[in-house]
LODOKE-804430 format. One record per residue: residue number from 1; residue in one letter; x, y, z of N, C-alpha, C, O in turn. Coordinates in steps of 0.05 Angstrom, whole numbers, plus 5000, padded with zeros to 4 digits. Layout:
BEGIN
- NUM	a	X	Y	Z	X	Y	Z	X	Y	Z	X	Y	Z
...
END
This chain:
BEGIN
- 1	m	4931	5341	5011	4946	5320	5026	4970	5312	5009	4966	5303	4986
- 2	v	4993	5314	5019	5017	5305	5005	5022	5276	5010	5020	5266	5033
- 3	h	5028	5262	4989	5032	5233	4991	5061	5226	4991	5076	5234	4972
- 4	d	5071	5212	5011	5099	5204	5012	5103	5175	5002	5125	5165	5004
- 5	g	5082	5163	4992	5084	5136	4981	5082	5114	5002	5088	5091	4997
- 6	h	5072	5121	5026	5069	5102	5047	5039	5098	5054	5023	5116	5048
- 7	g	5033	5076	5066	5006	5073	5076	4989	5056	5059	4994	5049	5036
- 8	l	4967	5048	5072	4948	5030	5059	4932	5043	5037	4926	5030	5017
- 9	g	4926	5068	5040	4911	5082	5019	4927	5084	4993	4916	5080	4971
- 10	y	4952	5089	4996	4970	5090	4972	4972	5063	4959	4971	5060	4935
- 11	l	4976	5042	4976	4977	5015	4965	4952	5007	4950	4954	4996	4928
- 12	q	4929	5014	4961	4904	5008	4948	4901	5023	4921	4892	5012	4902
- 13	k	4910	5048	4921	4908	5064	4896	4926	5051	4874	4917	5049	4851
- 14	i	4950	5043	4882	4968	5031	4862	4956	5005	4852	4957	5000	4827
- 15	a	4945	4989	4869	4932	4964	4860	4909	4969	4842	4905	4955	4822
- 16	r	4892	4988	4849	4869	4995	4832	4877	5006	4805	4863	5001	4785
- 17	d	4899	5020	4804	4909	5030	4779	4924	5009	4763	4935	5015	4741
- 18	r	4925	4985	4774	4939	4962	4761	4968	4968	4755	4979	4960	4735
- 19	k	4981	4981	4774	5010	4986	4773	5024	4966	4790	5012	4951	4805
- 20	n	5051	4965	4788	5067	4947	4803	5066	4955	4833	5074	4977	4840
- 21	v	5055	4937	4850	5051	4944	4878	5075	4937	4896	5074	4943	4920
- 22	f	5096	4926	4885	5117	4915	4902	5129	4936	4921	5130	4932	4945
- 23	s	5137	4959	4911	5149	4979	4928	5129	4991	4948	5136	4995	4971
- 24	a	5104	4995	4940	5084	5005	4958	5078	4984	4980	5074	4991	5003
- 25	l	5079	4958	4972	5074	4937	4991	5097	4935	5012	5092	4932	5035
- 26	m	5122	4938	5002	5145	4937	5020	5144	4960	5041	5152	4957	5064
- 27	e	5134	4983	5032	5132	5006	5051	5109	5002	5070	5111	5008	5094
- 28	a	5087	4991	5061	5063	4987	5078	5068	4967	5100	5059	4970	5122
- 29	v	5084	4946	5094	5089	4926	5115	5107	4935	5137	5110	4922	5158
- 30	k	5120	4958	5133	5137	4969	5154	5120	4980	5177	5130	4981	5200
- 31	t	5096	4988	5172	5080	5001	5192	5052	4989	5196	5037	4998	5213
- 32	h	5045	4969	5180	5019	4957	5181	5021	4926	5183	5041	4915	5173
- 33	s	5001	4914	5195	5002	4885	5198	4995	4871	5172	4985	4883	5153
- 34	r	5002	4845	5171	4996	4829	5147	4966	4829	5142	4957	4830	5119
- 35	g	4950	4827	5163	4921	4827	5161	4911	4853	5149	4893	4853	5132
- 36	q	4922	4875	5158	4913	4901	5147	4920	4904	5118	4903	4913	5102
- 37	v	4943	4894	5110	4952	4896	5082	4934	4877	5065	4925	4885	5044
- 38	s	4929	4853	5075	4912	4834	5060	4884	4845	5057	4873	4843	5035
- 39	h	4873	4857	5077	4846	4868	5075	4845	4891	5055	4826	4894	5041
- 40	t	4866	4907	5055	4868	4930	5036	4868	4921	5007	4855	4933	4990
- 41	l	4883	4899	5002	4884	4889	4975	4860	4872	4968	4858	4862	4945
END
């Protein structure tokens, strides 16, 4: 699976790796609701 840096799975991986989530978060909110993002984190 090729990762383009979008989506909730990618956001969760970045957060778990303790990396800066800002850019992943900005991409995730383009296609997912605030509730989905909050639940993911």
